[in-house]
N, C-alpha and C positions, 0 to 999 in steps of 0.2 A: 467564679467571681461573685455572681449574684447570691450564691449560697453563703459566701463569706460576709457580704454586706448585711444580709438579713440576720445572720448569726451574731454579728457585732452589735447591731442596733437593737435587735429584739431577741435577746438570748433566751427569753422565756418561751418563744414559739416552739411547738413540738416539731419533730422532724417531718411528720406527715404534712403539716401546713407549709413548711418550706418547700417540700417537693411539689406540692400543689401549685405554689406560686411560680416555681420554675417551669412547670408544665404549661401553665397558662401563658407565661412570657414566651415560651418556645412556640406555642401554637399561634400566638399573635404575630411573632416575628415571621413565622412560616407564611401566614396569611398575607402579611405585608409584602413578603418577597414574591408570592404568587400574584398579588395585585400589581406589583411593579413590573413583573414579567409580562402580564397581560397588557398593561399600559404600553410597554415597549413594543409589544406585538401589534397593538392597535395603531400606534403612530409610525410604525416602520414603513418606509416608502417602498414602492415596487417598480418605480421607473428605472431605466437603465442609464440614461444620461445623468451626469453628475449635477448639472444645473437644475434639471427637472426634479431630481431626487431632493435637492435642497429645498425647493419651493414646496414640493409635496409634503416633505417632513414638517415644515413650518405650518402649512395648512392643517395637517392632521392634529398638531398640538393645539392650534387655535380652536379647532372644532371640538376637540375633547374637553379642553378647559372651559369653553363656552357652554357645552352641554352640562358639565358639572355645576357651573355657576347658575345656569338656567334652572336646573333641577332643585338646587337649594332655594333659589328665589321663588320658584313655583310652589315649593312646599310652604314657604312663608306666605305666599299670596293666597293659597287655599286656606291656610289657617286663619288669616285675617278675614277672608270672605265668609267663613263659617262662624267665627266668634265675635267679629267686630260689627256692632250695630251701625247701620247707615253707611256700609262700605261703598266707596265710590271709585275704587281702583279698577285695574284691567280685569276683564272677564277671564276667569280661570280656563274656560274652554279655548278661548282664543290664544291664551298663553301656552296651553298644551299643544296647539297646532304649531306654534313657533318652535317648541322643543322637537316635535316630530320633523319639522322642516330641517333643522340643524342635523338631526340624526340621519336624514336622507342625504344631506350633503356629505356627511362622513362616509356613508355607504357608497356613494358614487366615487368618492376619492379612493376608497379601498378597492374598488373594482377597476381602477385605472383611469377614471374620468376626472382626474383632479383639476384639470384646466376648467372644465365646465363647472365644477363645484366652486372653484375660486371666483369665477365670474358671478355666479349666483350669490355667493357670500358677500361680494362687494355690492351687488345690487340691493340685497336685503338690508345691509347696514346703511347704505345711502338712503333708501326709502325710509328706514326707521329714523334716521337723523332728520330728514326733511319733515316727517310727520311730527317729530318732537318739536321742531322749530315752528311748525304751523300751529300746533296745539298750544304750546306754552311760550313761544317767542324765540326769535333768533338770538336774543341776548342771554338766554338761559345758559349757564355754564356747561350744562350737560350737552346742549346742542353744539357748542363750540368744541368740546372735547370729542364728541362723536364725529364731528367733521374731521378733526385731526386723525382720529382712528381710521376713518374711511380712506383718507389720503395715504396713510402709512401702509394699510393693507393692499391698496392698489400698487404701490411701489414695490412692496416685498413679494407679493404673491404673483403679480403679473409681470410688469416691467416698468421702466421709467416713463415710457410714452403713455402708458395707461395711467400712471401717476399724475402726469401733467394734465391729461384730459380730465381725469377725475377732479383734480384741484380746480380747474376752470369751471366745471359743472357745479361743484359745491360752492365756489365763491359766488357764482351767479345766483344759485339757490338762496344763499345767505342774504344777498342783496334783496331778492324778492321777498324773503321772509321778514327782513327788516322793515320793508315798506308795509307789509301786511300787519306787522306788530304795531307800527306807529299809527296806522290809519284804522284798522278794523278790529284788532284783537283787544279784548278786555283782559288786562293782566290780572291773573288770580291774586287773591289776597295773600296767599302763602309766599308769593314772589317777593313781597315787601317785608317779610319777616326776617329776623336776624339769622345768620348761618347757624345751623344746628349740627349735632353730632352725626345725624344721618347724612347731611350734606358733606361733611368732612370725610366720612367713610366712603361715600359714593365717588367723590372727587379722587380720593386716594387710590381706590380700586381702579378707576379709569386711567389715572396717571401710571400706576404700576403695570397695567395691562399694555398700555402704549410702550412703556419702557421695556417691558418683557419682549414684545414683538421686535422692537429695534435690536435689543440684545441678542435675541435668538437669530435674527437675520445676520447680524455682524459675526456671531460665532460660526455660523455655517459658511459665511463668506471666507472667514479666516481659515476654517478647516479646508475649504476648497483650495485656497491659496497655498496652504501647506502641502496638500496633496500634489498640487501643480509643481511646487518647488521640488518635492521629493522625486516626482516623475522627471522633472528637468535634470536633476542630478543623476538619476539612473540613466537617462538618455545620454547625458554627457559622458558618464563612465562607459556606457555601451558604445558610444561613438569613438571614444579614445581607444577602447579595446578593439573595435572593428578596424580603426585606422592602423593600430599596431599589427593586427592580424593581416590586414591587406599589405602593409609594408613588409612583414616577414614573408608572406606568400609571394610578393613581387620579387623580393631578394632571392628567394628559393627558385622562382621561375627563371630569373636572370642567370643564376648559377647553373641551373639545369640546361638552359639554352646555350650558355657559353660552353658547357661540357659537351653538349650535343654537337655544336658547331666545331668544337675542337676535334671530336671524333670524326665528323664528316671531312674536315680538312685533312686529318691524318689519312683517311681512306683515299682521298683525292691525291695526296702526295705519294702514297704507296703506289697508286696506279701510274702516276707520272714517273716515279723513280724505277718502278718495275721495268718500264720500257727501256730506260737507260741501262739497268743492270743486265737485262737480256741482250741488249746490243753489245755491251762490253764483254759479255761472256762468249759471244759468238766468235770473236777473234781467237782467244786461246783455245776454244773448242775446235775451231777449224784447224789450227796449228797442230793440236794433238792428233786429230784425225789424219792429217796429211803425213805427219812423221810416222805414226804407227802403221799406216798403209804402206809407206815407202819401206819401212823396216821389214814388214811381213812379206812383201812381194819381191823386193829387189835387194835383199840383204847380202847376196853374193857380190854385188857391185861395190859395196862399201867395205872399208876397213873396220877393224874393231874400234879404233878410236873414233871414226865417223859415226858408227852406230851408237857408241856411248854418248857422243855429243848430242845426237838426236834424242836419245832417251832422257838426257839431262834437260833438253829444251821441252820435252813432253812433260817431265815432272814440274818444271818451272811454270808451264802453262796450267797444269792441274792445280798447283799451289795458288796461282793467280785466280783460278776459278773458285778454289776453296775460300780465298780471301773475300771475293765478291759475294759468295753465298753466305759467309758468316756476317758480312756487313748488312746484307739484305735481311737475313734472319734477325739480326740485332735491331734493325729498324722496324720490320714488319711485326715481329713477335717479341716485344720487349718483356723482360722479366718483371716481377712485382717489385714495387719500390717501398715496401713497408719497412724494411730494415736498411740502415745505412751501411755502406761499404766504401772502400777506397776506389777512386776512379783515376785512370791514367789519362791526363789531358792530351798527351801526344797521340796515344792510341785512338782516342775518340775523335781527334782531328783527322787522322788518317781514314777512319771509318766514314766520317762525314764527307771527306773528299771523294772517296770511292763511290759513295752513294750518289753524289752530285756530279760525278765526272762526265756523264753523258750530257746532262743539262748544261754544264759549262762548255763542253765542246760544241754543242749545237748553237750556243749563244756567242761562240768565239771568245770565251773568257778564260784566262789562264789563272790557275790557283797556285799561289806561292805560299809555302809553309816554312816558317822560321821558328824552330824550337831547339834550343841549345842543350837542354838537359831534361831528364824525366821529371815531371811535376805530378805529384799525387795529392789529391784532395779527399777529405772525408765526405763523400757524397756518392749517391748511387750513379753508376755509369749512365743509366738511362737519362737522368736529368741533364748531365753534361751533353749527352748526345742530342737531346731535344733542343737545348740552347744553341748548339753549334749548327744543327740542321736549319733551324729557323733563321739564324743570323746569316749563314752562308747563302741560303736559298734567296733571301731578300737582297743580298749583295749582288748575286748573279743577275737577278731580275733588274736591279737598278742599272747594271752595266749594259744590259741589252735593251733598255727602254729608249724609245725615240731614236734608235740607230738601226739602219738597214744592215742586213747581213753582208752587203758588198762594201761597207765602209770600214776599211782597215787602216785609215790614216792615223788613228790613235789606238794603241794596244790597250785592250780592256783587260784589267787585272784585278784580282781579289787577293789581298795579302792577309795571312793569318800569322800573328806573332803571339808567343806565350812565354812567360817568364815568372819566376818566383821573386817577389819583392816585398820585404818587410812582413813576412809571415802570411802573405796572400798570394794567390795565383792570379796573374793578370793576363787576360786574353784580349787581344786587339784584332778586330776584323775591319780592314780598310778596303775601299773600292774607289775607282775613278769613274763612277757612274753619273747618273743625272743629278744626284744631290737633292737637298730639300731646303725650303726657306725656314725662317725662324719659327713661325707658327706650326708648321708641320713637324719640326724637330721637337717642340714642346709637347705636342700631342701624340708623339710616335708610340709611346707605350701605354697611354691612357685611353685612347679612342681607336676603334677598329679602322685600319687604313690598308687599302690594297690597291694595286695598280693592275692586277691581273683580272681578266674576265672570269667570273665564277669563284674568285677568291673571297674568303671571309674576313681577312684582315685582323684575325685575333691571334695569329702566331706570335707576333712580337709582344702582345699583351700577356700571353702565357709565359713567354720567356722572362718578362719583367717579374711576373708573380713567382716563378721558380727561383730566380736570383735573389729577390728581395725577401720573400716570405719563407722559403724553404732552406736556402743556403746562407741567408744573412749577408749577402753581398750587395754590390751596387753596380749601376750602369751609367756610363757617361757617353753622350752622343755629341759629335761635332760634325757639322755638315754645311756645305755651301752649294747653293743652286748652280748646277752645271759643272761642278768640280769634284763632287764625290762626297762620301760619308765615311766616318770612322766611329766605330762603336767599341768602347772599352768595357770589359766585364771584369770585376774584381771579386774574387771568392776567397774567404778566409781559409787558411790551411791549419789543420789541427796539429797537436803534438805528435799524434800517431802518424800523420802524413809527413811531418818533418823528419821523423825517424826513418820512414821509408825512403824519403828523398836522399838522406845522408848515406843510407846503405847503397 
């Protein structure tokens, strides 16, 4: 671009001159970039705390700019001392000491002692202001501007408390300087002269310097506030994410806990039911043993018809044992439920009755089954089995609760009805047990509830989850305290199930 501009305005320049200009411009730009980089390196803070970094950054800028201004002013002062006759200004040696003092403050700041450097800078400016007021009067504009500068430096570089203390000291000093000016000071003649260009430049520079410090402080404060807001937003996002993770983790823990409790409850029920199955198997097993022993040892005493009758009874007992074994295997070692298949409601009711037969006899509870026709539903048999086991087990427990084994005044009964109604299978389990109040009825399937020692109370919750979430059915509970409970389960029947029912 520079080549095009030069070529457009000075087309008579030779190519070598244009290249030389470009090279000079490039060198100067490079030097300016190097100087800017060094300037940034000099003013770069090293404190770790954000508030300390802000104050240290402002202090370094003030010291660097002050050194630049003092060097320029010192050069002018030395020039006047050498070339101006009758020079009555500040001694160049003393001024050089001031420059060295500011350089020392910058060195201390870069070494990490920025707080000490800030305090000394404030003291130096305050002493300079008081000296100016003592030498040339408190009413001198430079004295008033320097006073404002000292107060601003105290507020920006230290803190508000230091600013108030400094303001009080400077106001007291101005009062004393004002008395000194009125009583003792001989006002120089140049104080009475009209304002000059030098005065305007001096006042402008001081005003700009004060405004620059205030702007720099406000900029750093705004940057700190923006960082704080960004950090707050990040913390908010992190908090929301953490809350979501905690919620998800809590839900997962609850699911795992419920699953574990369900497994524990299943193991406990297996142990309880195993006792009943073994007890029920002992009777047919004893019958088989007696019949076979009688046939093998005393066969000559019986006729052929009698022997065949004993063999039939032995086969019946073995089939009864087989039925118990299949029911126990079906309950203890269920098959996988990944794929749906058709389940026979009546068959599952019979299996549940056989599994709970010993528990019912021990509690003196009679189980009545009323199923008029086969009902097939599109569901895995294990799910129907789990539903019936949980409902029937709780019904038996409800009948035996708060009643002694010698109390036979009221027959304790659990009735199971099943029928196909409007494309759905309806299973009703009723008992004449202890019953529940309204609050217990409402919370039956949503909160763990158990009346057995060692029970988990989540069996009915699992039943509700299977019926509602897996089978798309519904549950209806009717109960009255002291009169019993009736639970109706409705499960949709698919077209495939309807075809099976019709066959």
